[in-house]
C-alpha positions in Angstrom: 0.0 0.0 0.0 1.4 3.4 -0.9 1.8 6.1 1.7 -1.1 7.9 0.0 -3.3 5.3 1.5 -2.0 5.4 5.0 -4.6 6.8 7.4 -3.8 10.3 8.6 -3.4 9.1 12.2 -0.6 6.7 11.1 1.6 9.5 9.8 3.4 9.5 13.1 4.5 6.5 15.2 2.7 5.4 18.3 4.2 5.9 21.7 5.5 2.3 21.9 6.9 2.6 18.4 8.8 5.7 19.5 10.0 3.8 22.6 11.3 1.0 20.4 13.2 3.5 18.3 14.7 5.0 21.4 15.7 1.5 22.6 17.4 0.9 19.2 19.3 4.1 19.5 20.5 3.1 23.0 21.6 -0.3 21.9 23.5 1.2 19.0 25.2 3.6 21.3 24.3 6.6 19.1 24.3 9.2 21.9 23.9 12.1 19.4 20.5 10.7 18.4 19.3 9.9 21.9 18.0 13.4 22.7 15.9 13.7 19.5 14.5 10.2 19.9 13.6 11.0 23.5 12.0 14.2 22.3 9.7 12.2 20.0 8.7 9.9 23.0 7.9 13.0 25.0 5.9 14.5 22.2 3.7 11.4 21.9 3.1 11.0 25.6 0.1 13.2 25.9 -1.9 11.5 23.2 -1.0 7.9 24.1 -3.6 5.5 25.4 -3.2 4.6 29.1 -2.2 1.0 28.3 0.6 2.3 26.1 1.9 4.7 28.9 1.8 1.9 31.4 3.8 -0.4 29.1 6.3 2.3 28.2 7.3 3.1 31.8 9.4 0.0 32.7 11.0 -0.1 29.2 12.1 3.6 29.5 13.3 3.0 33.1 15.5 0.2 31.8 17.3 2.7 29.5 18.2 5.0 32.4 21.6 3.5 33.5 23.2 3.7 30.0 21.5 6.9 28.7 23.8 9.9 28.0 24.2 12.1 31.1 22.1 15.2 30.2 19.2 13.4 28.5 19.2 10.8 31.3 17.5 13.2 33.7 14.8 14.2 31.1 14.3 10.5 30.5 13.8 10.0 34.3 11.1 12.7 34.2 9.3 10.8 31.4 9.5 7.7 33.5 8.0 9.6 36.4 5.2 10.8 34.2 4.5 7.2 33.1 4.2 6.2 36.8 1.9 9.1 37.5 -0.3 7.8 34.7 -0.5 4.1 35.5 2.9 2.5 34.9 4.1 0.0 37.6 6.0 2.1 40.1 7.9 -0.8 41.5 9.2 -1.8 38.1 10.4 1.8 37.4 11.8 2.8 40.8 15.2 1.1 40.9 16.8 3.0 38.0 15.2 6.3 39.0 16.4 6.1 42.6 19.9 4.9 41.5 20.0 8.0 39.2 19.0 10.2 42.1 21.9 8.8 44.1 24.3 9.5 41.2 23.0 13.0 40.8 23.3 13.7 44.5 26.9 12.4 44.5 27.8 14.4 41.4 26.2 17.6 42.6 28.1 17.3 45.9 31.3 17.0 44.0 30.6 20.2 42.2 29.9 22.0 45.6 33.1 20.7 47.0 35.2 21.7 44.0 33.5 25.1 43.9 34.7 25.7 47.4 38.2 24.5 46.6 38.4 26.8 43.6 37.5 30.1 45.3 34.0 29.6 46.6 31.4 32.3 45.9 27.8 31.8 44.7 27.2 28.4 43.2 26.2 28.3 39.5 22.7 29.1 38.6 21.3 26.4 36.3 18.8 28.8 34.9 21.3 31.4 33.7 24.9 30.3 34.0 27.0 28.4 31.4 27.7 24.8 32.3 30.8 24.8 30.2 32.3 27.6 32.4 31.4 25.6 35.5 33.1 22.6 34.0 36.2 24.5 33.2 36.4 25.8 36.7 36.1 22.5 38.6 38.0 20.2 36.2 41.4 19.2 37.4 43.3 16.1 36.4 44.6 15.7 40.0 41.3 16.3 41.7 38.3 15.7 39.4 39.1 14.6 35.8 37.2 16.0 32.8 34.6 13.2 32.6 33.8 13.3 36.3 33.7 17.1 36.2 31.2 16.7 33.3 29.1 14.3 35.4 29.2 16.8 38.4 28.0 19.7 36.2 25.3 17.6 34.7 24.2 16.5 38.2 24.0 20.1 39.4 22.1 21.2 36.4 19.6 18.3 36.5 19.2 17.4 40.2 15.8 19.0 40.4 14.6 16.7 37.6 15.8 13.7 39.5 14.0 14.9 42.6 10.7 15.1 40.7 11.1 11.7 39.2 12.0 10.2 42.6 8.9 11.8 44.1 6.7 10.1 41.4 7.9 6.7 42.4 8.2 7.3 46.2 4.6 8.4 46.2 3.7 4.7 46.1 3.7 2.5 49.2 5.3 -0.6 47.5 8.3 1.5 46.5 8.7 3.0 49.9 8.6 -0.4 51.6 11.0 -2.1 49.2 13.4 0.9 49.3 13.5 0.8 53.1 14.0 -2.9 53.2 16.8 -2.9 50.6 18.6 0.0 52.2 18.2 2.4 49.3 16.3 4.9 51.3 19.0 4.9 54.1 21.7 5.7 51.5 19.6 8.5 50.0 18.9 10.0 53.4 22.6 9.9 54.2 23.3 11.8 51.0 20.5 14.3 51.7 22.1 14.9 55.1 25.6 15.5 53.7 24.5 17.6 50.8 25.7 21.2 51.0 24.2 22.8 48.0 21.6 25.2 49.4 19.7 25.6 46.1 18.1 22.1 46.6 15.8 21.2 49.5 15.2 17.5 50.2 12.9 17.9 53.3 9.7 16.9 51.4 11.3 14.0 49.5 12.9 12.7 52.7 9.5 12.8 54.5 7.9 11.0 51.7 10.6 8.3 51.6 10.2 7.9 55.4 6.4 7.6 55.3 5.2 4.4 57.0 2.6 2.2 55.4 0.4 -0.4 57.1 2.5 0.1 60.2 1.2 -1.1 63.7 1.4 1.4 66.5 1.0 0.6 70.2 -0.4 3.6 72.2 -0.3 3.6 76.0 -2.3 6.3 77.8 -0.6 6.9 81.1 -3.4 8.9 82.9 -6.1 6.2 82.3 -3.7 3.1 82.3 -5.2 2.0 79.0 -3.6 0.7 75.8 -4.5 0.5 72.1 -3.2 -1.3 69.1 -3.7 0.9 66.0 -2.5 0.8 62.4 -1.3 3.8 60.4 -0.9 4.5 56.7 0.4 7.4 54.8 1.2 9.7 57.7 3.9 12.3 56.7 4.3 14.1 60.0 3.5 13.8 63.7 1.1 16.8 63.6 -1.1 14.6 61.4 -0.7 11.6 63.7 -1.5 13.7 66.7 -4.8 14.9 65.2 -5.8 11.4 64.2 -4.9 9.9 67.6 -7.3 12.4 69.1 -10.0 11.6 66.6 -9.8 7.8 67.0 -9.2 7.7 70.8 -11.1 10.7 72.1 -13.7 10.8 69.3 -14.2 7.1 69.6 -15.0 7.4 73.3 -11.9 5.6 74.6 -10.3 8.6 76.2 -11.6 11.8 77.8 -11.1 15.1 76.1 -12.4 17.2 73.3 -12.8 15.6 69.9 -11.0 17.5 67.1 -13.0 19.6 64.7 -14.3 17.4 61.8 -12.6 19.7 59.3 -9.3 19.3 61.0 -9.6 15.6 60.9 -10.7 15.6 57.2 -7.6 17.6 56.4 -5.4 15.1 58.2 -7.0 12.3 56.2 -7.9 13.2 52.6 -9.2 16.8 52.3 -7.1 19.4 50.6 -6.6 22.9 52.0 -8.4 25.6 50.0 -6.2 28.5 51.1 -7.9 29.2 54.5 -6.0 28.8 57.7 -7.5 26.0 59.8 -6.1 25.6 63.3 -5.6 22.2 65.0 -5.1 21.9 68.7 -3.1 19.4 70.8 -4.7 16.8 73.0 -1.7 14.9 74.4 2.0 15.1 75.1 3.6 12.4 72.9 6.3 10.6 74.7 8.7 7.7 73.9 8.9 4.7 76.2 12.2 6.1 77.6 10.5 9.3 78.7 11.8 11.6 76.0 9.4 13.8 74.2 8.4 13.2 70.6 7.9 16.4 68.8 5.0 17.1 66.4 7.5 18.5 63.9 9.0 15.0 63.5 7.6 12.0 61.7 5.9 8.8 62.9 9.2 7.1 62.1 10.7 8.8 65.2 8.5 6.6 67.4 10.8 3.8 68.8 10.2 0.2 68.1 9.9 -1.9 71.3 9.4 -5.7 71.0 8.7 -5.4 67.3 6.1 -2.6 67.4 6.4 1.2 67.5 5.3 2.2 71.0 4.0 5.7 72.0 3.0 7.0 75.4 0.4 9.7 75.9 0.7 12.1 78.8 -1.3 15.2 79.7 -0.4 18.4 77.7 2.2 20.4 79.6 1.0 23.6 77.8 -1.5 24.5 75.0 -0.4 23.6 71.5 -1.8 24.6 68.2 -0.8 24.4 64.5 -2.0 24.8 61.0 -4.2 21.8 60.1 -3.4 19.7 57.0 -0.9 17.2 55.7 2.7 18.0 55.0 2.4 15.8 51.9 -0.9 16.7 50.4 -0.8 14.0 47.6 -0.9 11.1 50.1 -4.1 10.4 52.0 -3.5 9.5 55.7 -5.2 6.9 57.8 -5.2 5.7 61.4 -7.5 2.9 62.6 -8.0 1.1 65.9 -7.5 -2.6 65.7 -8.1 -3.6 69.3 -8.1 -2.3 72.9 -5.5 -4.0 75.2 -6.8 -5.8 78.2 -6.1 -3.9 81.5 -3.4 -6.5 82.4 -1.7 -6.0 79.0 -1.8 -2.2 79.3 -0.5 -2.3 82.9 2.4 -4.6 81.9 3.4 -2.4 79.0 3.1 0.8 81.0 5.3 -0.7 83.8 8.2 -0.9 81.4 8.0 2.8 80.4 9.9 5.7 82.1 8.2 8.8 83.4 8.1 11.7 80.9 10.9 14.2 81.0 10.1 17.6 82.5 9.7 20.5 80.1 13.0 21.9 81.2 14.7 18.6 80.3 12.9 18.3 77.0 13.9 21.8 75.9 17.6 21.4 76.7 
């Protein structure tokens, strides 16, 4: 059949045909063609059927390790978009998070070499010339030309890797597997050592640390009662505090004032509409050793005792309030009561806890 008889919608390839062409370029090692081939994939993404996008994600992720340095980050963004539109996050996460690790390492090399070569403001990826940055940091004795190139690419593209990593970390299976494998610990260490002030990893770190389907043992010291709960998708301890009050006070298990329903909804699934909604504290959250657990932290701060995170509730030492909502709006939060401990169980558990620190001790 001549091209005159090809239906108009077949004048351009499908998304999966463009992915196959990109794979062929990668296998041939034709780096100069990689960017244009990737551009074709990106251009077809918006019109592709959901099944095509889902199938493309893992195939594109598999190309990340060997992709040319600059296009690699843009490829990671396309992989992240596939995940956000139905691709299997677990099948895509490994290469994306490995790429983030490499970008963090490279960007830190640039920061260190920048300090060694006179310091001053770090380069602006929006306006500065990467070639000039490369010429400044490259040194055969300290950072050879290739690794200087990787450092510059990492600095210029780190924000893209952050966004791609967010897309995969937004899924509970990825968070669980990354914690189990140690990938998250490595990334958190790199976040902690990173010295480039133009990138902020607080949100991504909180997302990576988010606990899913996690049991929580809560002991209320004033009443001598205990509760086994289960938490999902809680990004900060403010959120946990609100839901504890809703489940335990609102459920009639503990005395006190039930939180406002709107505050609870914002801690679970509702999205802030621009108004300032105030939540108020109901408890002092304490670790079994008596140290205070601050609302500004995450549920991952709660210590594990005998295989379960264990939290002690004490009376509020002073009034507390904060802006209601979830630190990570994209993830719904949940806390549910599984069972109430028997009085004997609660007494046994409470007997193994230490009295809470005084406010003076806690604020030292």
